[in-house]
N, CA, C and O atoms as a printed pandas DataFrame, in Angstrom:
     atom_number atom_name residue_name chain_id  residue_number  x_coord  y_coord  z_coord
0              1         N          MET        A               1   -1.633    8.424   -2.915
1              2        CA          MET        A               1   -0.429    9.678   -3.409
2              3         C          MET        A               1   -1.179   10.349   -2.357
3              4         O          MET        A               1   -0.528   10.595   -1.342
4              5         N          GLU        A               2   -2.885   10.839   -2.375
5              6        CA          GLU        A               2   -3.551   11.481   -1.297
6              7         C          GLU        A               2   -3.529   11.137    0.302
7              8         O          GLU        A               2   -3.990   11.807    1.226
8              9         N          VAL        A               3   -2.933   10.036    0.332
9             10        CA          VAL        A               3   -2.755    9.777    1.807
10            11         C          VAL        A               3   -1.191   10.138    2.266
11            12         O          VAL        A               3   -1.001   10.246    3.478
12            13         N          MET        A               4   -0.171   10.311    1.451
13            14        CA          MET        A               4    0.291   10.349    1.602
14            15         C          MET        A               4    1.239   12.101    1.954
15            16         O          MET        A               4    2.121   12.522    2.702
16            17         N          ASN        A               5    0.158   12.717    0.647
17            18        CA          ASN        A               5    0.339   13.306    0.399
18            19         C          ASN        A               5   -0.031   14.913    2.106
19            20         O          ASN        A               5    0.476   16.015    2.319
20            21         N          GLU        A               6   -1.023   14.157    2.770
21            22        CA          GLU        A               6   -1.645   15.142    3.986
22            23         C          GLU        A               6   -0.536   14.395    4.771
23            24         O          GLU        A               6    0.215   15.123    5.420
24            25         N          LEU        A               7   -0.398   13.571    4.800
25            26        CA          LEU        A               7    0.678   12.666    5.617
26            27         C          LEU        A               7    2.246   13.543    5.989
27            28         O          LEU        A               7    2.688   13.251    7.100
28            29         N          SER        A               8    2.977   14.419    5.291
29            30        CA          SER        A               8    3.985   14.626    4.485
30            31         C          SER        A               8    4.048   16.284    5.091
31            32         O          SER        A               8    5.052   16.976    5.261
32            33         N          LYS        A               9    1.964   16.783    5.454
33            34        CA          LYS        A               9    2.359   17.700    5.355
34            35         C          LYS        A               9    2.170   18.005    7.398
35            36         O          LYS        A               9    1.956   19.024    8.055
36            37         N          GLY        A              10    2.373   16.649    7.751
37            38        CA          GLY        A              10    3.036   16.579    9.326
38            39         C          GLY        A              10    1.586   15.963   10.309
39            40         O          GLY        A              10    1.387   16.025   11.522
40            41         N          LYS        A              11    0.646   15.308    9.067
41            42        CA          LYS        A              11   -0.779   15.112   10.538
42            43         C          LYS        A              11   -0.330   13.990   10.691
43            44         O          LYS        A              11    0.737   13.426   10.451
44            45         N          SER        A              12   -1.529   13.663   11.237
45            46        CA          SER        A              12   -1.087   12.080   11.923
46            47         C          SER        A              12   -2.373   11.673   11.041
47            48         O          SER        A              12   -3.134   12.355   10.356
48            49         N          ASN        A              13   -2.291    9.659   11.458
49            50        CA          ASN        A              13   -2.505    8.964   10.493
50            51         C          ASN        A              13   -4.068    9.295   10.709
51            52         O          ASN        A              13   -4.983    9.390    9.891
52            53         N          HIS        A              14   -4.027    9.489   12.656
53            54        CA          HIS        A              14   -5.525    9.322   12.740
54            55         C          HIS        A              14   -5.925   11.378   12.229
55            56         O          HIS        A              14   -6.885   11.741   12.909
56            57         N          THR        A              15   -5.766   11.738   11.940
57            58        CA          THR        A              15   -6.579   12.912   11.477
58            59         C          THR        A              15   -6.746   12.791    9.837
59            60         O          THR        A              15   -7.722   13.280    9.268
60            61         N          VAL        A              16   -5.440   11.921    8.964
61            62        CA          VAL        A              16   -5.991   11.918    7.968
62            63         C          VAL        A              16   -6.980   11.009    7.518
63            64         O          VAL        A              16   -7.708   11.219    6.547
64            65         N          ALA        A              17   -7.004    9.777    8.387
65            66        CA          ALA        A              17   -8.565    9.440    8.333
66            67         C          ALA        A              17  -10.186    9.819    8.727
67            68         O          ALA        A              17  -11.234    9.372    8.260
68            69         N          GLU        A              18  -10.005   10.543    9.482
69            70        CA          GLU        A              18  -10.867   11.302    9.681
70            71         C          GLU        A              18  -11.396   11.995    8.869
71            72         O          GLU        A              18  -12.581   11.796    8.602
72            73         N          GLU        A              19  -10.785   12.853    8.338
73            74        CA          GLU        A              19  -10.971   13.458    6.592
74            75         C          GLU        A              19  -10.742   13.343    5.500
75            76         O          GLU        A              19  -10.895   14.143    4.577
76            77         N          MET        A              20  -10.269   12.107    5.517
77            78        CA          MET        A              20  -10.832   11.374    4.445
78            79         C          MET        A              20  -12.361    9.914    4.576
79            80         O          MET        A              20  -12.887    8.901    4.114
80            81         N          LEU        A              21  -12.342   10.664    5.303
81            82        CA          LEU        A              21  -13.434    9.682    5.767
82            83         C          LEU        A              21  -12.741    8.288    5.904
83            84         O          LEU        A              21  -13.439    7.881    6.833
84            85         N          ILE        A              22  -11.929    7.323    5.673
85            86        CA          ILE        A              22  -11.697    6.183    6.307
86            87         C          ILE        A              22  -10.975    5.856    7.582
87            88         O          ILE        A              22  -10.654    6.635    8.480
88            89         N          SER        A              23  -10.781    4.580    7.499
89            90        CA          SER        A              23  -10.488    4.111    8.872
90            91         C          SER        A              23   -8.785    4.084    8.819
91            92         O          SER        A              23   -7.990    4.024    7.881
92            93         N          HIS        A              24   -8.627    4.157   10.292
93            94        CA          HIS        A              24   -6.937    4.166   10.728
94            95         C          HIS        A              24   -6.407    3.560   10.006
95            96         O          HIS        A              24   -6.113    4.136    8.958
96            97         N          LYS        A              25   -6.078    2.376   10.128
97            98        CA          LYS        A              25   -5.368    1.045    9.256
98            99         C          LYS        A              25   -5.728    0.567    8.136
99           100         O          LYS        A              25   -5.295   -0.465    7.622
100          101         N          THR        A              26   -6.910    1.630    7.507
101          102        CA          THR        A              26   -6.585    2.128    5.174
102          103         C          THR        A              26   -5.450    3.144    5.263
103          104         O          THR        A              26   -4.450    3.181    4.545
104          105         N          VAL        A              27   -5.833    4.115    6.453
105          106        CA          VAL        A              27   -4.275    4.865    6.706
106          107         C          VAL        A              27   -3.101    4.147    6.094
107          108         O          VAL        A              27   -2.580    3.959    4.994
108          109         N          SER        A              28   -2.989    3.924    7.024
109          110        CA          SER        A              28   -1.535    2.448    7.134
110          111         C          SER        A              28   -1.298    2.282    6.286
111          112         O          SER        A              28   -0.369    2.648    5.566
112          113         N          ALA        A              29   -2.243    1.575    6.161
113          114        CA          ALA        A              29   -2.109   -0.009    4.414
114          115         C          ALA        A              29   -1.346    0.792    3.498
115          116         O          ALA        A              29   -0.271    0.413    3.033
116          117         N          HIS        A              30   -1.941    2.006    3.207
117          118        CA          HIS        A              30   -1.851    2.894    2.369
118          119         C          HIS        A              30   -0.325    3.084    2.897
119          120         O          HIS        A              30    0.517    2.191    2.799
120          121         N          LYS        A              31   -0.165    3.904    3.265
121          122        CA          LYS        A              31    1.102    4.330    3.336
122          123         C          LYS        A              31    2.129    3.198    3.638
123          124         O          LYS        A              31    3.162    3.210    2.969
124          125         N          CYS        A              32    2.000    2.457    4.348
125          126        CA          CYS        A              32    3.445    0.803    3.979
126          127         C          CYS        A              32    3.380    0.402    2.527
127          128         O          CYS        A              32    4.450    0.272    1.934
128          129         N          ASN        A              33    2.369    0.215    1.956
129          130        CA          ASN        A              33    2.230    0.213    0.342
130          131         C          ASN        A              33    3.347    1.234   -0.127
131          132         O          ASN        A              33    4.415    0.862   -0.613
132          133         N          ALA        A              34    2.945    2.747    0.094
133          134        CA          ALA        A              34    3.911    3.419   -0.852
134          135         C          ALA        A              34    5.642    3.605   -0.589
135          136         O          ALA        A              34    6.631    3.835   -1.285
136          137         N          LEU        A              35    5.318    3.341    0.931
137          138        CA          LEU        A              35    6.913    3.538    1.347
138          139         C          LEU        A              35    7.555    1.742    1.442
139          140         O          LEU        A              35    8.527    1.322    2.070
140          141         N          LYS        A              36    6.818    1.176    0.780
141          142        CA          LYS        A              36    7.545   -0.305    0.199
142          143         C          LYS        A              36    8.210   -0.005   -1.304
143          144         O          LYS        A              36    9.315   -0.150   -1.827
144          145         N          LYS        A              37    6.673    0.580   -1.760
145          146        CA          LYS        A              37    6.582    0.723   -3.545
146          147         C          LYS        A              37    8.572    1.820   -3.719
147          148         O          LYS        A              37    9.314    1.882   -4.699
148          149         N          MET        A              38    8.702    2.309   -2.631
149          150        CA          MET        A              38   10.157    3.549   -2.757
150          151         C          MET        A              38   11.292    3.093   -1.905
151          152         O          MET        A              38   12.330    3.741   -1.770
152          153         N          GLY        A              39   11.003    1.743   -1.238
153          154        CA          GLY        A              39   11.962    0.707   -0.663
154          155         C          GLY        A              39   12.791    1.672    0.946
155          156         O          GLY        A              39   13.937    1.831    1.366
156          157         N          LEU        A              40   10.796    2.272    1.561
157          158        CA          LEU        A              40   11.422    3.572    2.719
158          159         C          LEU        A              40   10.525    2.718    3.402
159          160         O          LEU        A              40    9.694    3.443    3.950
160          161         N          CYS        A              41   10.267    1.392    3.660
161          162        CA          CYS        A              41    9.485    0.522    4.443
162          163         C          CYS        A              41   10.174    0.533    6.048
163          164         O          CYS        A              41    9.370   -0.137    6.696
164          165         N          LYS        A              42   10.598    0.705    6.408
165          166        CA          LYS        A              42   11.168    0.435    7.375
166          167         C          LYS        A              42   12.052    1.929    8.606
167          168         O          LYS        A              42   12.646    1.983    9.683
168          169         N          LEU        A              43   11.561    2.927    7.440
169          170        CA          LEU        A              43   12.082    3.966    8.067
170          171         C          LEU        A              43   11.152    4.865    9.208
171          172         O          LEU        A              43   11.452    5.632   10.124
172          173         N          ASN        A              44    9.567    4.227    8.517
173          174        CA          ASN        A              44    8.604    5.600    8.801
174          175         C          ASN        A              44    8.236    6.817    8.634
175          176         O          ASN        A              44    7.685    7.136    7.580
176          177         N          ALA        A              45    8.500    7.869    9.776
177          178        CA          ALA        A              45    8.620    9.421    9.749
178          179         C          ALA        A              45    9.571    9.996    8.963
179          180         O          ALA        A              45    9.570   11.025    8.287
180          181         N          HIS        A              46   10.512    9.018    9.203
181          182        CA          HIS        A              46   11.109    9.396    8.357
182          183         C          HIS        A              46   11.257    9.560    6.840
183          184         O          HIS        A              46   11.931   10.334    6.162
184          185         N          ALA        A              47   10.403    8.573    6.534
185          186        CA          ALA        A              47    9.885    7.805    4.859
186          187         C          ALA        A              47    9.435    9.032    4.247
187          188         O          ALA        A              47    9.791    9.442    3.142
188          189         N          ILE        A              48    8.516    9.666    5.151
189          190        CA          ILE        A              48    7.097   10.430    4.964
190          191         C          ILE        A              48    7.902   11.982    4.631
191          192         O          ILE        A              48    7.329   12.709    3.820
192          193         N          ASN        A              49    9.169   12.464    5.228
193          194        CA          ASN        A              49    9.766   13.040    4.880
194          195         C          ASN        A              49   10.429   13.344    3.602
195          196         O          ASN        A              49   10.140   14.243    2.813
196          197         N          ILE        A              50   11.227   12.590    3.528
197          198        CA          ILE        A              50   12.090   11.919    2.608
198          199         C          ILE        A              50   10.994   11.526    0.982
199          200         O          ILE        A              50   11.683   11.387   -0.028
200          201         N          TYR        A              51    9.582   11.381    0.797
201          202        CA          TYR        A              51    8.647   11.729   -0.172
202          203         C          TYR        A              51    8.347   12.824    0.201
203          204         O          TYR        A              51    8.547   13.390   -0.874
204          205         N          GLY        A              52    8.105   13.411    0.691
205          206        CA          GLY        A              52    7.416   15.598    0.755
206          207         C          GLY        A              52    8.797   16.266   -0.008
207          208         O          GLY        A              52    8.758   17.165   -0.848
208          209         N          ILE        A              53   10.220   15.483    0.587
209          210        CA          ILE        A              53   10.944   16.209   -0.822
210          211         C          ILE        A              53   11.104   16.323   -2.024
211          212         O          ILE        A              53   11.192   17.281   -2.792
212          213         N          TYR        A              54   11.171   13.996   -2.242
213          214        CA          TYR        A              54   11.262   13.946   -3.735
214          215         C          TYR        A              54   10.174   14.790   -4.086
215          216         O          TYR        A              54   10.315   15.973   -4.397
216          217         N          LYS        A              55    9.124   14.204   -4.039
217          218        CA          LYS        A              55    7.138   15.014   -4.248
218          219         C          LYS        A              55    7.513   16.095   -4.450
219          220         O          LYS        A              55    7.248   16.281   -5.638
220          221         N          ASN        A              56    8.244   17.485   -3.832
221          222        CA          ASN        A              56    8.270   18.793   -4.191
222          223         C          ASN        A              56    9.541   18.658   -5.660
223          224         O          ASN        A              56    9.072   18.777   -6.792
224          225         N          LEU        A              57   11.058   18.417   -5.504
225          226        CA          LEU        A              57   11.666   17.742   -6.186
226          227         C          LEU        A              57   11.438   17.465   -7.667
227          228         O          LEU        A              57   12.249   17.774   -8.541
228          229         N          LEU        A              58   10.268   16.855   -7.882
229          230        CA          LEU        A              58   10.021   15.949   -9.117
230          231         C          LEU        A              58    8.651   16.938   -9.739
231          232         O          LEU        A              58    8.386   16.825  -10.936
232          233         N          GLN        A              59    7.949   17.743   -9.003
233          234        CA          GLN        A              59    6.758   18.634   -9.351
234          235         C          GLN        A              59    8.485   20.518   -9.542
235          236         O          GLN        A              59    8.034   21.583   -9.960
236          237         N          GLN        A              60    9.777   20.474   -9.248
237          238        CA          GLN        A              60    9.711   21.426   -9.286
238          239         C          GLN        A              60   10.507   21.234  -10.513
239          240         O          GLN        A              60   10.986   22.246  -11.023
240          241         N          ARG        A              61   10.829   19.512  -11.342
241          242        CA          ARG        A              61   11.507   19.329  -12.426
242          243         C          ARG        A              61   10.555   19.502  -13.397
243          244         O          ARG        A              61   11.005   19.877  -14.480
244          245         N          VAL        A              62    9.133   19.305  -13.312
245          246        CA          VAL        A              62    8.799   19.192  -14.262
246          247         C          VAL        A              62    7.877   20.920  -14.533
247          248         O          VAL        A              62    7.654   21.433  -15.630
248          249         N          PHE        A              63    7.469   21.535  -13.047
249          250        CA          PHE        A              63    6.668   22.681  -13.564
250          251         C          PHE        A              63    7.711   23.979  -13.229
251          252         O          PHE        A              63    7.413   25.171  -13.155
252          253         N          GLY        A              64    9.440   23.140  -12.996
253          254        CA          GLY        A              64    9.787   24.435  -13.061
254          255         C          GLY        A              64   10.705   24.843  -13.860
255          256         O          GLY        A              64   11.002   26.037  -13.899
């Protein structure tokens, strides 16, 4: 979730990897696994935006 949260802010895989002190491949693997779980693995960039919208909706529901 941390990787996806950072990517949904518009950060690149490379930037997230540097900030989290993990490899670029690890970021890609986490992103791919998260997108597979959501059934969005073939959308890539659009899927990250969808993730951000979904996350915001859930937060509004829980905290709103």
